[in-house]
C-alpha positions as CSV (number, residue, x, y, z in Angstrom):
1,M,42.1,58.7,120.5
2,E,38.4,59.1,121.3
3,Q,38.8,62.8,119.9
4,S,40.5,61.7,117.0
5,N,37.8,59.0,116.2
6,Q,34.9,61.7,116.3
7,E,37.1,64.0,114.0
8,L,37.2,60.8,111.6
9,N,33.5,60.0,111.9
10,T,32.7,63.6,110.3
11,G,33.7,62.2,107.1
12,A,37.2,63.8,106.7
13,Y,38.9,60.6,105.3
14,M,38.6,58.6,102.1
15,V,38.4,54.6,101.5
16,G,40.0,52.8,98.4
17,L,39.0,49.3,97.6
18,D,41.3,47.3,95.4
19,I,39.7,44.1,94.0
20,G,42.5,42.1,92.9
21,T,43.3,38.8,91.5
22,T,45.3,37.8,94.2
23,K,44.1,40.0,97.1
24,I,41.4,42.3,98.0
25,S,42.5,45.3,100.1
26,V,40.8,48.1,101.8
27,M,42.6,51.3,102.8
28,I,41.6,54.5,104.7
29,G,43.4,57.4,104.7
30,R,42.9,61.2,105.5
31,K,45.2,64.4,104.5
32,N,47.4,65.7,107.5
33,Q,48.3,69.5,108.1
34,Y,50.8,69.1,105.7
35,D,48.5,67.8,102.8
36,K,50.4,64.5,103.0
37,L,48.2,61.2,103.3
38,E,48.0,59.3,106.4
39,I,47.0,55.8,106.2
40,L,44.8,55.2,109.2
41,G,44.1,51.5,108.6
42,T,44.4,48.6,106.0
43,G,42.4,45.5,105.5
44,R,43.6,42.7,103.2
45,A,42.0,39.2,102.2
46,V,42.5,36.5,99.8
47,S,40.6,37.0,96.7
48,N,39.0,33.7,95.8
49,G,36.4,34.8,93.5
50,V,38.4,36.8,91.0
51,A,40.2,35.7,87.9
52,R,42.5,38.1,85.9
53,G,40.7,41.0,87.1
54,I,37.4,39.9,86.3
55,V,34.6,38.6,89.0
56,A,34.2,34.9,88.5
57,N,32.1,34.2,91.7
58,I,30.1,36.7,93.2
59,D,29.6,35.2,96.7
60,K,33.1,34.5,97.4
61,T,34.2,38.1,96.1
62,V,31.6,39.5,98.7
63,L,33.0,37.4,101.5
64,S,36.7,38.5,100.8
65,I,35.4,42.3,100.7
66,K,33.6,42.0,103.9
67,E,36.8,40.2,105.3
68,A,39.2,43.0,104.5
69,V,36.6,45.9,105.5
70,D,36.1,44.3,108.9
71,E,39.9,44.4,109.5
72,A,40.3,47.8,108.2
73,K,37.5,48.9,110.6
74,Q,38.9,47.4,113.6
75,K,42.5,49.0,112.8
76,S,41.3,52.4,112.2
77,G,37.9,52.6,114.5
78,V,36.3,54.2,111.1
79,D,33.0,52.9,110.0
80,I,33.3,52.6,106.4
81,D,30.5,53.5,104.1
82,E,31.5,55.0,100.6
83,V,34.5,53.6,98.8
84,F,36.4,54.4,95.6
85,V,36.7,51.2,93.9
86,G,39.5,50.0,91.2
87,I,38.9,48.5,87.9
88,A,41.2,46.7,86.0
89,G,41.3,43.4,84.0
90,Q,42.0,42.0,80.5
91,H,38.7,43.3,79.3
92,I,40.1,46.8,79.5
93,K,40.7,48.2,76.3
94,S,41.8,51.4,74.7
95,L,41.8,53.4,71.4
96,Q,42.5,56.8,70.2
97,H,39.9,58.8,68.3
98,R,39.5,62.3,67.2
99,G,36.3,64.6,67.7
100,E,35.3,67.9,66.4
101,I,32.4,70.3,67.0
102,V,31.4,73.6,64.9
103,R,30.5,76.6,67.0
104,D,27.8,79.0,66.1
105,N,29.3,82.3,67.2
106,I,33.0,83.2,66.9
107,D,32.4,86.2,69.0
108,I,31.9,84.0,72.1
109,E,34.9,82.6,73.8
110,I,35.3,78.9,74.1
111,D,34.3,77.7,77.5
112,K,34.0,74.6,79.7
113,A,30.3,73.8,78.0
114,D,32.2,73.5,74.5
115,L,34.9,71.1,75.7
116,D,32.3,69.1,77.7
117,K,30.2,68.6,74.4
118,L,33.1,67.6,72.4
119,K,34.0,65.3,75.0
120,S,30.6,63.7,75.5
121,N,30.3,62.7,72.0
122,M,33.0,60.4,72.6
123,F,30.8,58.5,74.9
124,K,28.5,57.8,72.1
125,L,31.4,56.0,69.9
126,I,29.8,52.6,68.5
127,T,31.8,49.9,70.4
128,I,31.8,46.2,70.3
129,P,28.4,44.7,71.7
130,G,28.9,44.2,75.4
131,E,31.5,46.8,75.6
132,E,31.0,50.6,77.1
133,V,33.3,53.6,77.1
134,I,34.1,54.4,80.7
135,H,36.8,57.1,80.3
136,V,37.6,59.8,77.9
137,I,40.8,61.6,78.1
138,P,41.7,64.7,76.0
139,Q,45.1,65.1,74.7
140,E,45.6,67.9,72.7
141,Y,43.0,70.4,71.1
142,T,43.0,72.1,67.9
143,V,41.4,75.5,67.1
144,D,40.4,76.4,63.5
145,G,43.4,74.4,62.1
146,E,45.9,75.5,64.7
147,D,47.0,72.5,66.8
148,G,49.0,71.5,69.9
149,I,46.6,73.4,72.3
150,Q,46.6,72.1,75.7
151,D,43.6,74.3,77.0
152,P,41.7,76.3,74.6
153,K,39.2,77.9,77.0
154,G,38.8,81.7,76.4
155,M,39.9,81.3,72.8
156,A,38.0,82.5,69.8
157,G,37.2,79.9,67.0
158,V,34.6,78.3,65.0
159,K,35.9,74.6,64.5
160,L,37.1,72.9,67.8
161,E,38.8,69.5,67.4
162,A,40.4,67.1,70.0
163,N,42.3,64.0,70.0
164,F,41.0,61.7,72.8
165,H,42.1,58.4,74.7
166,V,39.1,56.2,75.0
167,I,39.0,53.5,77.3
168,T,36.3,50.9,77.4
169,A,35.3,48.1,79.5
170,Q,32.9,45.2,79.3
171,V,29.5,46.1,80.6
172,G,29.0,42.8,82.5
173,A,32.4,43.1,84.2
174,V,31.6,46.4,85.5
175,R,28.1,45.6,86.8
176,N,29.4,42.3,88.4
177,I,32.2,44.5,90.5
178,M,29.4,47.0,91.4
179,R,27.0,44.2,92.6
180,C,29.8,42.8,94.8
181,V,30.5,46.2,96.4
182,E,26.8,46.8,97.0
183,K,26.5,43.3,98.5
184,A,29.1,43.8,100.8
185,G,27.0,46.7,102.3
186,L,29.3,49.6,100.6
187,T,28.4,52.4,98.4
188,P,30.6,52.6,95.5
189,K,31.4,56.3,95.0
190,E,33.4,56.1,91.8
191,L,35.1,53.7,89.6
192,V,38.8,54.2,88.8
193,L,41.1,52.7,86.5
194,E,43.8,51.0,88.6
195,P,46.8,52.1,86.4
196,F,45.6,55.7,86.9
197,A,45.4,55.1,90.8
198,S,49.2,53.6,90.8
199,A,50.4,56.2,88.9
200,V,48.9,59.1,91.4
201,A,50.6,57.0,94.3
202,T,54.4,56.3,92.6
203,L,55.0,58.8,90.1
204,D,56.4,62.4,90.5
205,E,55.6,65.6,88.6
206,D,58.7,65.4,86.5
207,E,58.0,61.7,85.4
208,L,54.5,62.6,84.4
209,R,55.9,65.6,82.5
210,E,58.7,64.3,80.7
211,G,57.3,61.0,79.8
212,V,57.3,57.6,81.6
213,A,55.7,54.1,81.3
214,L,54.2,52.7,84.6
215,V,54.0,48.9,84.9
216,D,51.6,47.6,87.5
217,I,52.4,44.0,87.6
218,G,49.6,42.4,89.5
219,G,48.4,38.8,90.3
220,G,46.5,38.1,87.2
221,T,47.3,41.0,84.6
222,T,50.1,43.5,84.1
223,D,49.1,46.9,83.3
224,V,50.8,49.5,81.4
225,A,50.2,53.2,81.4
226,I,52.4,55.8,79.5
227,F,52.4,59.5,80.4
228,L,53.7,62.5,78.7
229,D,53.0,66.3,79.7
230,N,50.9,65.3,82.7
231,I,48.5,63.5,80.0
232,I,47.8,59.7,79.9
233,R,48.8,58.8,76.4
234,H,48.4,54.9,76.1
235,T,46.9,52.1,78.1
236,A,47.4,48.4,77.7
237,V,46.4,45.2,79.9
238,I,48.8,42.2,79.4
239,P,47.1,38.9,80.6
240,F,50.0,37.6,82.7
241,G,50.8,38.5,86.1
242,G,52.7,37.0,89.4
243,N,50.2,34.1,89.6
244,V,51.3,32.4,86.2
245,I,54.9,32.7,87.4
246,T,53.7,30.7,90.4
247,K,52.2,27.9,88.2
248,D,55.2,27.9,86.3
249,I,57.5,27.2,89.2
250,K,54.8,24.5,90.5
251,T,54.8,22.8,87.0
252,G,58.5,23.1,86.4
253,L,59.5,21.8,89.8
254,S,56.7,19.3,90.4
255,I,55.8,21.1,93.8
256,L,52.6,22.5,95.5
257,E,51.4,25.5,94.5
258,K,51.7,27.0,97.9
259,Q,55.0,25.9,98.2
260,A,55.9,27.4,94.6
261,E,54.6,30.9,95.9
262,L,56.8,30.5,99.0
263,L,59.8,29.8,97.1
264,K,59.1,32.8,94.8
265,I,58.7,35.0,97.5
266,K,61.8,34.0,99.5
267,F,64.2,32.7,97.2
268,G,62.9,34.1,93.6
269,S,65.1,36.2,91.4
270,A,64.3,37.5,87.8
271,M,67.8,37.2,86.8
272,Y,70.4,34.3,87.7
273,T,73.3,35.5,89.6
274,E,76.9,34.1,90.6
275,D,75.7,33.7,94.2
276,Q,73.0,31.5,93.6
277,E,75.3,28.9,92.1
278,N,75.2,25.5,94.0
279,V,72.7,27.1,96.6
280,M,70.0,24.4,97.3
281,V,66.4,24.6,99.2
282,S,65.0,21.8,100.8
283,I,61.2,21.2,100.7
284,P,59.5,19.0,103.3
285,G,57.6,16.0,101.7
286,L,54.2,15.5,102.3
287,R,53.0,12.5,104.7
288,G,56.1,10.9,105.1
289,R,57.6,11.4,101.7
290,E,61.1,12.3,101.0
291,P,62.0,16.1,101.2
292,K,62.7,17.7,97.7
293,E,65.9,19.5,97.0
294,I,65.5,22.5,94.5
295,A,68.4,24.3,93.0
296,V,67.8,28.2,93.4
297,K,69.4,28.3,90.1
298,N,66.8,26.4,88.4
299,L,64.2,28.6,89.9
300,S,65.7,31.6,88.8
301,E,65.6,30.5,85.3
302,I,62.0,29.5,85.4
303,I,61.0,32.9,86.9
304,G,63.3,34.7,84.6
305,A,61.9,33.1,81.5
306,R,58.4,34.2,82.3
307,Y,59.4,38.0,83.5
308,K,61.2,38.3,80.3
309,E,58.1,37.4,78.1
310,I,56.3,40.0,80.3
311,I,58.8,42.7,79.9
312,D,59.0,41.9,76.2
313,L,55.2,42.4,75.9
314,V,55.5,45.2,77.8
315,Y,58.2,46.8,75.6
316,H,56.0,46.0,72.6
317,E,53.3,48.3,74.1
318,I,55.6,50.8,74.5
319,K,56.6,50.6,70.7
320,V,53.1,50.4,69.8
321,S,52.2,53.6,71.6
322,G,54.7,55.6,69.5
323,Y,56.1,57.0,72.7
324,E,59.3,54.9,72.8
325,N,61.8,57.8,72.4
326,K,59.9,60.4,74.5
327,L,60.2,58.3,77.6
328,M,62.8,60.7,79.3
329,T,62.3,59.0,82.9
330,G,62.2,55.5,81.6
331,I,60.1,52.9,83.3
332,V,58.6,52.5,86.8
333,L,57.7,49.2,88.0
334,T,55.1,48.7,90.7
335,G,52.5,46.2,92.0
336,G,53.0,42.9,93.9
337,G,54.8,41.3,91.1
338,A,57.3,44.3,90.9
339,Q,58.8,43.0,94.6
340,I,60.9,40.0,92.9
341,R,64.8,40.3,93.2
342,N,66.7,41.9,90.2
343,L,63.5,42.6,88.1
344,K,64.6,46.2,87.7
345,Q,67.9,45.1,86.3
346,L,65.9,42.7,83.8
347,A,63.5,45.5,82.6
348,A,66.5,47.8,81.8
349,F,68.3,44.9,80.1
350,V,65.5,44.2,77.9
351,T,64.2,47.7,77.0
352,G,67.5,49.8,77.5
353,K,65.5,52.2,79.6
354,E,66.2,53.6,82.9
355,T,64.2,51.6,85.5
356,R,62.9,52.1,89.1
357,I,60.6,50.4,91.6
358,G,57.7,52.4,92.4
359,Y,56.8,52.8,96.0
360,P,53.6,54.3,97.1
361,N,55.4,56.9,99.3
362,E,55.4,60.0,96.8
363,H,52.3,61.5,98.9
364,L,52.5,59.8,102.3
365,G,53.1,61.2,105.6
366,S,56.1,60.1,107.6
367,E,54.0,58.0,110.0
368,S,52.4,55.9,107.2
369,K,55.5,55.1,105.0
370,D,56.4,52.1,107.1
371,A,52.7,50.7,107.0
372,V,52.5,50.6,103.3
373,V,55.9,50.7,102.0
374,S,55.5,47.6,99.6
375,P,54.7,48.2,96.0
376,M,51.5,46.0,96.3
377,Y,49.9,49.0,98.1
378,A,50.3,51.3,95.2
379,T,46.6,51.0,93.9
380,G,45.1,51.1,97.3
381,V,47.1,54.3,98.3
382,G,46.3,55.6,94.9
383,L,42.4,55.1,95.3
384,V,42.6,57.1,98.4
385,L,44.5,60.1,96.6
386,K,42.1,59.7,93.8
387,G,39.2,60.3,96.4
388,F,40.7,63.5,97.8
389,E,41.4,64.6,94.0
390,H,37.6,64.1,93.1
391,A,36.6,65.8,96.4
392,D,38.8,68.9,95.1
393,Y,37.4,68.8,91.6
394,T,33.9,68.8,92.6
395,K,34.5,71.6,94.7
396,T,33.5,69.8,97.9
397,P,35.5,69.6,101.3
398,P,37.7,66.3,101.4
399,K,35.0,64.5,102.9
400,V,33.1,61.3,102.1
401,I,29.8,62.1,103.4
402,D,29.5,65.9,102.4
403,V,28.7,66.5,99.0
404,D,27.3,69.2,96.9
405,D,23.5,69.4,96.6
406,D,23.5,68.8,92.8
407,V,25.7,65.7,93.2
408,E,23.7,64.6,96.1
409,N,20.4,64.7,94.2
410,E,22.0,62.9,91.5
411,I,23.2,60.1,93.6
412,E,19.6,59.9,95.4
413,N,18.1,59.7,91.7
414,E,20.4,56.8,90.6
415,T,18.6,53.5,91.3
416,D,21.1,51.3,89.0
417,T,24.7,50.9,88.9
418,V,24.6,52.1,85.4
419,G,24.6,55.8,86.8
420,I,28.3,55.1,88.1
421,L,29.3,54.6,84.7
422,D,27.7,57.9,83.7
423,K,29.0,59.9,86.6
424,I,32.6,58.7,86.0
425,K,32.5,60.3,82.3
426,D,34.2,63.7,83.6
427,W,36.3,62.2,85.9
428,F,39.8,61.7,84.1
429,T,40.3,65.2,82.6
430,E,43.6,67.0,82.0
431,E,43.3,68.4,85.4
432,N,42.9,65.5,87.3
433,I,45.8,63.5,85.7
434,D,48.1,66.3,86.6
């Protein structure tokens, strides 16, 4: 065990920090000899300072992060410093934009510098005050009028154009997340849009290539991400999640919120089934009050009504994206809210598309599958995987501590969290989404 910890402390591991509305989770992982991910330790704390993905109370959020980090440290024996942080929330917006550059010399072949120049122009888009471009993802390129080109490097041409998927976030929301991470004594290595992380953990190559809609149902929001040809084509955030369902149960059945949450987890179902007929659940009364009898059928009707609303909104986003008829592999549901019974059947019924529940075991080693088998850990596992992807992309070994000299100098020169936003510009390219 001592030798193992010594190896780990050389830095050959990655840490993901998922700051959610319901929970804050920390996950530590490393790659085994088969290039599968081993989860060394997890930490989880109730998220008291976050509402719909946005930090509402800095101090409470910092305490929750520290609590989750301490638990992960104890379980793994690893000291945590740098983390890959997930970002989500209803302030995230996406849009499609087209850019172009005119090259000086047709005799010089198109190279990465040309693609980077075209892409960097997208970061100069005029956005609504208080918003900032955080990710720019190229779709297809056009060279001198010839369109549908996936990778134009090495080609000859004068006019280079591309369609881009541009993602923006509220500057204040991003800064607050960074402040919380830093106040908890951690160094935020990169910001990762949470649907991207969940996709890496739950989707396979066929789904990413043939077309799939990933639906990540969290506590405060539901994230939708549509992939085709290994490229993300559409993203959206729906301002409903598992918490609103708990509140519906609380109001509809006139019970306490913690009782509503327990009922949802233990007896909840997204669709009414015949075996629920005449089934009653008794809830103890408070301070000598009479116990309350709850019909499971009524519980299912309340839950089903709200889940149908969420699925309807998801389906609307799929239609708006223009990719409704291109999703050959249908819909993948993940996140804590995807654990409710019969949700897969409800989604298939509403959308008419094949649906499955996305478990974060696509890239996990056999030893880790039991530890993080729940869809609620999809984002955390994905953040760790994104960390290893980033290490490969920057041509560094898969270590948190060791980075290239150029990157190291860049990090040392960054004195403000604005630098983090600048550094994630090149993070989500076609290669990284693959």
